[in-house]
C-alpha positions as CSV (number, residue, x, y, z in Angstrom):
1,X,19.4,13.9,3.6
2,X,21.6,14.0,0.5
3,X,25.3,13.4,1.0
4,X,27.8,14.7,-1.6
5,X,30.8,12.7,-2.7
6,X,33.0,15.2,-1.0
7,X,31.2,14.8,2.4
8,X,31.5,11.1,2.1
9,X,35.2,11.3,1.3
10,X,35.8,13.7,4.2
11,X,34.1,11.2,6.5
12,X,36.1,8.3,5.2
13,X,39.3,10.3,5.7
14,X,38.4,11.1,9.3
15,X,37.7,7.4,10.0
16,X,41.0,6.4,8.4
17,X,42.8,8.8,10.7
18,X,41.5,7.1,13.8
19,X,43.3,4.3,15.7
20,X,42.1,0.8,14.9
21,X,40.1,0.3,18.1
22,X,38.2,3.6,17.4
23,X,37.5,2.4,13.9
24,X,35.9,-0.7,15.4
25,X,33.7,1.6,17.6
26,X,32.6,3.6,14.5
27,X,31.7,0.3,12.7
28,X,29.7,-0.8,15.7
29,X,27.8,2.5,15.8
30,X,27.0,2.3,12.1
31,X,25.7,-1.3,12.6
32,X,23.6,0.0,15.5
33,X,22.1,2.7,13.3
34,X,21.3,0.3,10.5
35,X,19.6,-2.1,13.0
36,X,17.5,0.7,14.5
37,X,16.4,1.8,11.0
38,X,15.4,-1.7,10.1
39,X,13.4,-2.1,13.4
40,X,11.6,1.2,12.8
41,X,10.7,0.2,9.3
42,X,9.4,-3.1,10.6
43,X,7.4,-1.4,13.4
44,X,5.8,0.9,10.8
45,X,4.6,-2.1,8.8
46,X,3.3,-3.9,11.9
47,X,1.3,-0.8,13.0
48,X,-0.8,-0.8,9.9
49,X,-4.5,-1.4,10.7
50,X,-5.9,-4.8,10.0
51,X,-8.6,-5.1,7.3
52,X,-11.1,-7.8,7.9
53,X,-13.7,-8.8,5.3
54,X,-17.3,-7.8,6.0
55,X,-20.0,-10.4,5.4
56,X,-23.5,-9.2,5.4
57,X,-26.1,-11.8,6.4
58,X,-29.0,-9.4,6.2
59,X,-31.3,-8.0,8.9
60,X,-31.8,-9.8,12.2
61,X,-35.3,-11.0,12.9
62,X,-37.4,-8.5,14.8
63,X,-38.3,-11.0,17.5
64,X,-34.7,-12.1,18.1
65,X,-33.8,-12.0,21.8
66,X,-30.3,-12.6,23.1
67,X,-31.4,-12.9,26.7
68,X,-30.2,-16.1,28.4
69,X,-33.6,-17.2,29.4
70,X,-34.9,-16.9,25.9
71,X,-31.9,-18.7,24.4
72,X,-31.7,-21.6,26.9
73,X,-35.1,-21.7,28.5
74,X,-33.8,-22.3,32.0
75,X,-35.1,-19.1,33.7
76,X,-31.6,-17.8,34.3
77,X,-30.3,-20.8,36.3
């Protein structure tokens, strides 16, 4: 959203016309908006998918069995 210099000056004039305690509220709100924007930017970076390297070790042997009995030879005990 583009903001013209005139729009910015109008906003500044409106803020200056407020009582001091209200100006503090405006400042708090602006700080809140900035913090929320930073958190959203950080969240967008965090949600990027992870890319892991792929290492190929070739084909598995045809006679490979991952059954417990075949790996440990204890008949499933």
